[in-house]
C-alpha angles and dihedrals in degrees: 000000000000114000118221106238090206093054120112145081123297123224089261091056098254120134116252127203139179091226112125134153089233091060096058109117111245092236089068095051096092092054093047094047093050093045091049092052092048093048092047090050091049094065140338092235094050120107137170133214120204117218139159131050095332091056093049095045093245097108120129113219111238095020108045121082128214113250118201127173110207126204123193094012124121109250091231091053091047090055091047092051090048091053091047092050092047091057099033100068132052112220116228092249093049089244122126116270120210123218111199118197113188131192119223091233090070097258106136109216097183117179093222 
């Protein structure tokens, strides 16, 4: 497990994180762009939140997966998008890349 160096609690009690769009490694951009378009097309109230090593810039191409938390997206559609993303992009190492889409109610709709 890779620890986020920006993770913690600020003096005012708010949670801090190193996650930032600008820290996403370029190699993951095609997967994120395609997933964002698919999620947007699935419903106008659907949104996705990127977290994990890709969001903090600590992802390792070929071994890191893409973690997205979806809100307002049917769990079945989230699983379908995850499967499409898994098969739609060739990782740099040639190894399979997982795209995990999670629902906030705890239902894990992994695209594996």
